[in-house]
C-alpha positions in Angstrom: 0.0 0.0 0.0 1.4 3.4 -1.0 0.7 6.4 1.3 1.1 10.0 0.2 3.1 11.7 3.0 3.8 15.4 1.9 5.3 17.6 -0.7 9.1 17.7 -0.9 8.9 21.5 -0.4 7.4 21.0 3.1 10.8 20.0 4.5 13.8 22.4 4.1 17.2 21.2 3.0 18.8 20.4 5.4 15.9 19.7 7.7 13.6 17.1 9.2 9.9 16.6 10.0 8.0 14.1 12.1 4.7 12.4 11.1 2.3 10.2 12.8 0.0 8.0 10.7 -2.1 4.9 11.0 -0.8 1.7 9.5 -2.3 -1.7 10.0 -4.6 -0.4 12.7 -1.6 0.9 14.7 -0.1 4.4 15.1 3.2 4.7 13.3 5.7 7.5 14.3 8.1 8.3 11.4 10.4 11.1 10.4 11.8 12.4 7.2 15.3 13.8 6.7 16.0 16.1 3.8 19.7 16.6 3.2 21.6 17.5 0.0 18.5 17.1 -2.1 17.9 13.5 -0.9 15.1 12.3 1.4 15.3 9.5 3.9 12.5 8.2 6.1 12.8 6.1 9.3 10.6 4.9 12.1 10.9 7.3 15.0 12.3 4.9 17.5 15.8 4.7 19.0 17.1 1.1 18.8 18.6 1.5 22.3 15.3 2.1 24.3 12.6 2.7 21.7 12.1 6.4 22.6 11.4 9.0 20.0 14.6 10.6 18.7 13.8 14.3 18.3 15.2 17.1 20.5 12.2 19.4 19.9 9.4 19.2 17.4 10.8 18.2 14.0 14.4 18.4 15.2 16.2 15.2 14.4 19.6 16.5 13.2 22.7 17.3 15.3 24.0 20.9 15.6 26.1 20.5 12.4 23.2 18.9 10.6 25.4 16.0 9.6 23.8 13.2 11.6 20.5 12.1 13.1 20.9 12.4 16.9 18.9 10.8 19.7 17.9 13.4 22.2 17.9 10.9 25.1 21.4 9.4 24.7 23.2 11.4 22.1 23.6 8.4 19.8 24.5 9.5 16.2 23.1 7.8 13.1 24.1 8.2 9.5 21.5 10.1 7.5 21.6 7.9 4.4 21.6 4.5 6.2 20.3 5.0 9.7 23.4 3.1 10.9 24.4 4.1 14.5 28.1 5.2 14.6 28.2 6.5 18.2 26.4 5.9 21.4 24.9 3.1 23.4 23.4 1.5 20.3 26.5 1.7 18.1 26.3 -0.9 15.4 22.5 -1.0 15.4 20.4 1.0 12.9 17.2 2.9 12.6 14.4 1.1 10.7 14.1 2.7 7.2 10.9 3.1 5.2 11.1 2.9 1.5 9.8 5.9 -0.4 9.3 7.1 -3.9 9.1 10.7 -5.1 6.6 11.5 -7.8 5.8 15.0 -8.9 7.5 16.5 -5.8 5.4 14.3 -3.5 6.9 11.9 -1.0 5.1 8.6 -1.2 5.7 5.8 1.4 5.9 2.3 0.0 4.4 0.5 3.0 
């Protein structure tokens, strides 16, 4: 099932935005990272404890906007892969969601 999420122009580059949607009768928290013209979508859950990652609303990137950072533990994740390179969950990774961009619209392939 494909789900229209938002327009690509809704998220600045670099930037991030959280979304909550219903999928298979459950609430799914996800977030989108827009960096260097590319979009990456992950489930909003730290692999260490399962908490949401953002510092403040829609703030998932570190101060340099180079990595995704967990607000609870400071873990750092690669934007392109979700792979944790620093912190208590080093070696783990965020759960990605496949997307397609059609006519400047982000579509979730879930």
